[in-house]
SEVOKOL-35771 format. One record per atom (N, C-alpha, C, O): residue in one letter; z, x, y. Coordinates in steps of 0.05 Angstrom, whole numbers, plus 5000, padded with zeros to 4 digits. Each point is the difference from the previous one (the first is absolute). Example, Ala and Ser with C-alpha at 12.3 -4.5 7.8 and 13.67 -1.06 7.14 Angstrom:
A515652644886;A500049825024;A500050185024;A501350215000;S497349725021;S500150165024;S501449855022;S500450105022;
end
This chain:
M536254935098;M499549714998;M500949865026;M501950085012;T496749704995;T500949835022;T500449734989;T498949934979;Q502649905035;Q500449734991;Q499849815023;Q500850075023;S498249694971;S499849795021;S499749744987;S499249984977;L501449815038;L499549724991;L500149825024;L502050005015;Q495949844988;Q500049805021;Q500849744988;Q499349934977;A502349915038;A501149764989;A498449755006;A501049784994;G496650255018;G498649765009;G499149834976;G499550104978;R500549645027;R499149814980;R497049945004;R499050035022;S499749884956;S497249925002;S499449804979;S501749964982;P496049915019;P499449804980;P499950114972;P499350244996;R501349604984;R500050094972;R497150064991;R498149885011;V501650304971;V497450054988;V499749864973;V498050034986;A504149825006;A500149894973;A497749814994;A499249984977;D499749885042;D497949814994;D497650134987;D498749884982;D500750375025;D497750144988;D500550064971;D498150044985;M504449965007;M500650084972;M499349774980;M499750064976;V500249705034;V499949774981;V497249884998;V499649804986;S498450315028;S497449885000;S498250164981;S499550245004;R499549634975;R498250134981;R497250025012;R498849805007;P500150454995;P497350035011;P498049824986;P500049984975;G498349885040;G498149824990;G500949714999;G498349824997;S504350135005;S501049735001;S499449875027;S499550145019;A500749604982;A499549865025;A502050095022;A499250035023;V503350004970;V502050095019;V499450285010;V500150055024;S499150134958;S499450275009;S497650015017;S499950145020;L498049724973;L497649995017;L500649885027;L499050105021;L502749704980;L500849885026;L501550215017;L499450035024;R502450114964;R501550215014;R498150215011;R500350105022;T497749974962;T498050205009;T498449895024;T499650155019;V499649604979;V498549885023;V501850005025;V499050075022;V503549864975;V501849995023;V500350285012;V499850045024;G500650164959;G500450275009;G497550115014;G500250165019;L497449774972;L497650105011;L499149865026;L498950125018;Y501549614983;Y498649855020;Y501649825019;Y499149935021;L503450014971;L501449805016;L500850115028;L499949855019;R500850404982;R500850115026;R497650015019;R500349945024;E497450144966;E497650005017;E499349725010;E498949975022;A501849834962;A499549735008;A502149895020;A499949765007;G501950415001;G502149915019;G502649924987;G501849885013;G498450174961;G502549934986;G500149714990;G502149914990;W495749945012;W500049724991;W497249934990;W498050105011;M501849744968;M497549904990;M500449714992;M502249924991;P495749915012;P500149734989;P500350014970;P499050184987;T502449635002;T500349984971;T497249994986;T499650134979;D498549735033;D497449984988;D498650274998;D498450054982;A502250135038;A498850264999;A501150174977;A498550144986;F504149845010;F501250134977;F498749904974;F499350164982;L500449585016;L498849894975;L497150094997;L499250064977;A499349965045;A497350094998;A499850294992;A498350084984;L503550095027;L499950284993;L500850054971;L498850164986;L503249695005;L500850034972;L497849894982;L499650104978;G499149695031;G497849894984;G497850204997;G498750014979;A500750155042;A498050214998;A500850224980;A498350164992;L504349855002;L501050194980;L500249884972;L501050124982;G498149635015;G500049874974;G502649854994;G500449934977;V501350025043;V502549864995;V499549705006;V499449935023;P500949894958;P499749725004;P502149895020;P502150125004;V497249675010;V501749895021;V502949944990;V501950075014;P498549804963;P502749954991;P501750264997;P502350015009;Q496550204979;Q501450254998;Q500550135027;Q502050135004;A496049845014;A500350115027;A502449875014;A501550135014;R498749614984;R502249865013;R502750084988;R502050035015;T498150014959;T502450094987;T500850285010;T502350065005;A495650124998;A500550275010;A501149995028;A501850155007;L497149675010;L501049985028;L502949925000;L501650105015;S499149714968;S502849914998;S501950234991;S502250035011;R496950124970;R501650224989;R500450225021;R502250115003;V495749955012;V500250215020;V501749915023;V501550165012;K498449584995;K501949905020;K502850024990;K501850085016;A498749854959;A502750014989;A501150295000;A502450045002;R495950154996;R500850284999;R500350125028;R500850245003;G498749615017;G500650085027;G497950155015;G500550115022;L497049904968;L497950145014;L498649835020;L499350095022;L500449654972;L498749815018;L501849765006;L501949954985;H497549915036;H501349755005;H498049805012;H498150095014;A502349664981;A498249795010;A500149985030;A502250025012;Q495449955000;Q499949985029;Q497449865007;Q497950084991;A502249715026;A497649865008;A499250105028;A501750055017;H495649974988;H498950065026;H498149785008;H498149954986;D502449925037;D498349795009;D499549794979;D497849904997;G504350034988;G499849804980;G498750094974;G499649844982;V499750425015;V498850114976;V502250134983;V501350185010;A498949734965;A502050124983;A499250294993;A497750064995;G504350125005;G499450284994;G502550154992;G502249884997;L497550385000;L502250174992;L500050255018;L497950105006;A504549995001;A500350245016;A501850204986;A501549934982;L498350325027;L501850204990;L502949945007;L500649925023;A501150114958;A502949955005;A501150235017;A498950225000;P503349735014;P501350215016;P500750244983;P501149974978;G498250265031;G500650254986;G497850084980;G500050234991;A498149595003;A498050074980;A498150215011;A498950164984;E500649855042;E498050185010;E500950294996;E498350174993;A504249895010;A501050274995;A499650084971;A499350234994;M501249584988;M499750054971;M497050064994;M499450184985;L498849665027;L497250054995;L499050265012;L498350144988;A502849935035;A499350265012;A500850234983;A498550204997;R503849784990;R500950214982;R498150014976;R499350214990;G499949555000;G498050004978;G497450125008;G498750134984;D500449835041;D497550125009;D500050304997;D498150124990;R504250005018;R500150294998;R499850104971;R498850204995;R502549654987;R499950084972;R497249964989;R498950184987;I500049585018;I497549924986;I497650155011;I498250084985;H501649955041;H497650115012;H500150295008;H498050125009;E504350014987;E500350295007;E501150154976;E502350095001;P496149944978;P501050154976;P500950295008;P498650145015;R503849934975;R501150265008;R500750164974;R500649884980;A499450385023;A500950174978;A501850225012;A499450115021;M502849944966;M501950205009;M498950284995;M498850054979;A501650145039;A499250284996;A501950134981;A502349924997;A496850294990;A501750134980;A502550115012;A502150004987;D497850085039;D502450115013;D501349795018;D501650085018;G497849674978;G501049795018;G503049944994;G501150104981;E500049755037;E502949934997;E500449754983;E498349825000;W503950174987;W500849784983;W502449855013;W501550125016;C498749634979;C502349845008;C501649944975;C499049874981;L503550215018;L501949944979;L501849775009;L501150005021;I499149794962;I501549765006;I502450004981;I499849974976;V502650065035;V502450014985;V501749765007;V500649965024;F500249884957;F501649765006;F502149954979;F499850084977;S502349805033;S502249904983;S500849735010;S501449985021;V497849814965;V500449735009;V502149874982;V499750014976;P502549885036;P502249904983;P499149764983;P498049875006;E503450094972;E499349794981;E500049735013;E498549824992;A503250145028;A500149745014;A497349945014;A499449775006;M499050434998;M497349975013;M497850064980;M497950105008;R502549844967;R498050074980;R497349875004;R498050114993;D502049645018;D497549875004;D498350165021;D497650044996;A503850055025;A498650165020;A499150274988;A497850105007;R503850014976;R499350254987;R497549964983;R498250174999;H501749614986;H497749944984;H497549975017;H497850114994;Q502449755029;Q497849975017;Q499150265013;Q497650055004;L504350135002;L499350265011;L498350154980;L497950125007;R503049894968;R498550154980;R497249884996;R498050144997;K501849605004;K497549864997;K498150075023;K497650054996;Q503549955029;Q498350065023;Q499350305001;Q497750075008;L504150104984;L499350295000;L497750054980;L498250165006;K501949714971;K497850044982;K497449895011;K497950124998;W502349655016;W497649875011;W498750185021;W497550005003;I504050145013;I498850165021;I499350284991;I499350175016;G501049884958;G498950254988;G502050224995;G499350234996;C503349705005;C502050214995;C500350054970;C499649824983;G501150435010;G500650074972;G503050024996;G501550045018;T499349924956;T502850004993;T500850274988;T499150074978;V502650085037;V501150254989;V502349934981;V500150114978;E501649725031;E502149884983;E500949745014;E498949935020;A503149944969;A500649735008;A500449975030;A499049815012;G502550385001;G500549985028;G498650205017;G500850055023;V497150074966;V498550205015;V497049954996;V499050014977;W499649935044;W497149944999;W498650205019;W501350135016;I496149884981;I498450205015;I497349885007;I498949844986;C500050255037;C497349925008;C499050215021;C501650155011;P495849854994;P499050175022;P501349915026;P500649775004;D500050435013;D501549945024;D498549815019;D501349875017;F496050114981;F498649825018;F500649704993;F499149835014;L502350124964;L500849734993;L502949945009;L501049784994;R500250415020;R502849965008;R500449745016;R501949864996;G496350085023;G500349765016;G500149754983;G501649825007;E496850164972;E500149774983;E502649984984;E501049794995;V500050454997;V502650004987;V502249905019;V501649844992;E498350255032;E502049925020;E499849695005;E502149875003;D495550034998;D499649715003;D501349854977;D501349805004;A498250294971;A501149874977;A503050005000;A501349804994;V499850445012;V503050035000;V501249825022;V501949864995;G497050155029;G501049845022;G499849714995;G501849845006;G495950084982;G499549714995;G502049894980;G500549765000;L500550404983;L501949914979;L502950045010;L501949934985;G498550175039;G502750045010;G501550224986;G502549984997;L496150234994;L501350214984;L500150275014;L500450204988;S499349795039;S499950255014;S502550174996;S499950255001;G502449624996;G502550154996;G500350124972;G502050144995;H496249804987;H500350094972;H497750194992;H500050084977;V498249995041;V497750164993;V499850245020;V500349965024;V499150274966;V499450235016;V497350114992;V499450034977;L499050045044;L497450124995;L500050295007;L500950085022;F498150094961;F499850295004;F497150085001;F498349894985;T501050295033;T497450125000;T500250274985;T501750165006;A496549884975;A500150244984;A497350124995;A497949865002;R502050404992;R497650134991;R500450114972;R502350034991;G495650024995;G500350104973;G497749904983;G497949945010;L502550054964;L498149924980;L497450165003;L497949885005;P502150384993;P497650165001;P498149924977;P501049924978;A496450115026;A498149944979;A500650164974;A500750235002;G499049644975;G500550134975;G500949804979;G500649775007;P499450314968;P500649814978;P502849885001;P500449784992;V501550385018;V502849895001;V500249775020;V501049794994;A498050265030;A500049795020;A498349764992;A500849775004;A496950294985;A498349774991;A501449844978;A499749765000;G501850374983;G501549864979;G502149825013;G500549784990;Q500850325031;Q502149845013;Q498749755013;Q501149784998;V496750265016;V498649785012;V499249794979;V500249765005;G499050334972;G499349824979;G502349844989;G499649784989;Q502850325015;Q502449854992;Q500949815022;Q501149784994;W498550295031;W501049845022;W498149765006;W501049805010;W496450234985;W498149795005;W498649924974;W499750174982;D499549585016;D498449914977;D497050075006;D498549835007;L500850424989;L497350095006;L497949874983;L497849945010;E502950014965;E498049874983;E499449715010;E497749925000;G504449945008;G499649735011;G498450015026;G498349825003;I502350375014;I498550015026;I497150084994;I498249885012;A501350314970;A497350074993;A498549774989;A497649965005;A503749874979;A498749764989;A499249815022;A497849884997;L503850105024;L499249825022;L497450115013;L498249845007;H501750424998;H497650125011;H497649954982;H497849925010;R502550124965;R497749974982;R499149704998;R497749944998;E504349885003;E499349724999;E498449925025;E498149854999;F502750265024;F498549955025;F497150104997;F498149875007;I501750384984;I497350124997;I498349834982;I497649955006;E503549974971;E498549844981;E499249735012;E497749904996;G504149975019;G499549745011;G498249995024;G498749805006;Q501250435009;Q498550005026;Q497550175000;Q498650005020;S500950144959;S497750195000;S497349865003;S498150125010;D501849624982;D497449865002;D499649865027;D498049875004;V503950155015;V499649885026;V497750135014;V499750245000;A498649595012;A497550105012;A500650215022;A502049985014;E496250224987;E500450215020;E499249925028;E500750135019;R497949654983;R499249895026;R500549705000;R500049874980;S500450025044;S500549725003;S497449844992;S497850065009;Q502649734975;Q497849824993;Q500249745016;Q498549814994;G503350185024;G500549755016;G502949985007;G501750114986;A499049755035;A502749985010;A501949884979;A502250104996;A497049684991;A501749874981;A500550184976;A502350014990;E495650125001;E500450184977;E501850245007;E501750084984;S498050025041;S501750225008;S502949915003;S501950154994;F498549605015;F502749895003;F501450004972;F502250094998;A496449804983;A501249994973;A500450284989;A502150054987;A496050135017;A500350274990;A502350155013;A501650134987;Y498649845039;Y502050165015;Y502849894995;Y501950164996;V498549585005;V502649884995;V500950074971;V502350074995;G495849914986;G500650074972;G500850294998;G501850064984;C496950115031;C500650294999;C502950045011;C501650144987;I498949765036;I502750045012;I502149884983;I502250114997;D497349654991;D502049874984;D500750174975;D502350014991;A495650124998;A500550174976;A501250275008;A501550124984;W497949975040;W500950265009;W502850015012;W501550194996;R499449595017;R502350025018;R502650074986;R501850105013;V498549854961;V502450084986;V500150304995;V502150124998;I495550015000;I499950284992;I501350195020;I501650164992;P497749825034;P501350195019;P502949955004;P501350165013;Y499949624976;Y502949975001;Y501250154976;Y501950155004;L497149814973;L501250124976;L499350294997;L501550164987;D496249935024;D499250285000;D500850115027;D498849945020;P503350244981;P500950095026;P498350225012;P500650085023;G497450024963;G498450215011;G501250284995;G500550155019;L500149914956;L501350254993;L498050235003;L497649964999;P503450295004;P498350235003;P498150034976;P501049984977;P496550065027;P498150034977;P500950224981;P499549984976;E501850225034;E500950234984;E502149924979;E500450144980;L500949635025;L502149914981;L499049774982;L501649894985;L495950045016;L498949784985;L498250114977;L499150235002;P500549614977;P498250084978;P497250075011;P499149895020;K499550304966;K497450095009;K497949775001;K498250015015;D502249794967;D498149784999;D500949765016;D499249784994;W502550275026;W501149785016;W497749845013;W498350115014;P501749624982;P497749845010;P500349915029;P498249865010;G503950225004;G500549915027;G497750055019;G499149825014;P499950434988;P497850055019;P497549834996;P498849915019;E500450054956;E497749834994;E500549725008;E498349865011;C504250044985;C500749735007;C499949965030;C498949805010;I502250395005;I500149985029;I497150015011;I499449855018;A499050334971;A497250025010;A498549734995;A498449925018;L502149954960;L498749744994;L500949795020;L498549855011;F504250144994;F501149815019;F498750045028;F499249815012;L500650444997;L498950055026;L497149935002;L499049915020;R499550144957;R497249935000;R499649705003;R498349915015;I503349934970;I499849715002;I500849905027;I498649825012;R503550294999;R500849925027;R497850055021;R499549835017;E499350414982;E497950075019;E497749814998;E498849925020;A500449994956;A497749834996;A500549715007;A498249875010;H504250034985;H500449715000;H502049905021;H500149765004;A501650415008;A502049895018;A498849865024;A500949795008;G497050335004;G498749875023;G498849744994;G500649805014;P497650184967;P498849744993;P502049794992;P499749765005;A502550334981;A502149814992;A501349885024;A500649765001;A500050415019;A501249895025;A498149815014;A500949805012;D496550254987;D498149825012;D500149734986;D499849795013;F500550214961;F500249754985;F502449845008;F499849765004;V502550374999;V502449865008;V499649885029;V500849775005;R498050385012;R499649895028;R498249764999;R500349815015;G497750204967;G498349774997;G501449754990;G499549785009;V502450264972;V501649774990;V501749895022;V500449765002;L500750415015;L501849915021;L498649895025;L501249865016;A496250204987;A498549935024;A500149705006;A500449935024;P499249894957;P500049725006;P502649905013;P500349775007;
end
């Protein structure tokens, strides 16, 4: 075994935990993640309202969503040439880049791949930080072996280090790299105890049910914008909670591959026309 831990701090991932997919706030966050950086990190307020309107969000709800996202630290008000608008808050770009890797690059661990074991002992005086650590470890796809021992594929180590460092807990956590868990019923049974596989499978099936009727080809830029943003908004929680476990350790009817294939099909058909729609909204 080897052990390591980087102490660097990074932006919190907590904001993603509190947005219900399909809500005005969640749709706004999805729009920000997909398009704001390409727009230079700033958009007029009216453009945000127009884009949310194209997603079926009424103006009053859209304004409320903008206020909530500002309060959560993702955006801040900024005027350009007398035009009211919103820009990415400091540090938000790194958080969004991390989200890009999760959302757009689905990964699966090989059967003989390495695991990251997270071992921590946080004193009672820091129980709030301990609670946040457990919450963030779950959010980034870690499984619970026992109260102070968690596990995830080793390719998620960087995100674990970010969470630990961001909470100021580097002195209380040790990360080990390990091999093991050969394919078989015993290991599969352990994985089923460490992760909520039924809950993760339900997320995959819900996405398949909700997105299967999305057109296989673009019917127009506006329609593709609504289809693509809706797809990403429904999808983006899945690659966080599903860490990409080895197929050999998952149930035979695991819906993950079908779900990923559907996501990639929708992205291929609609991402380009959706981006054209956004550029058209911003052009004036």
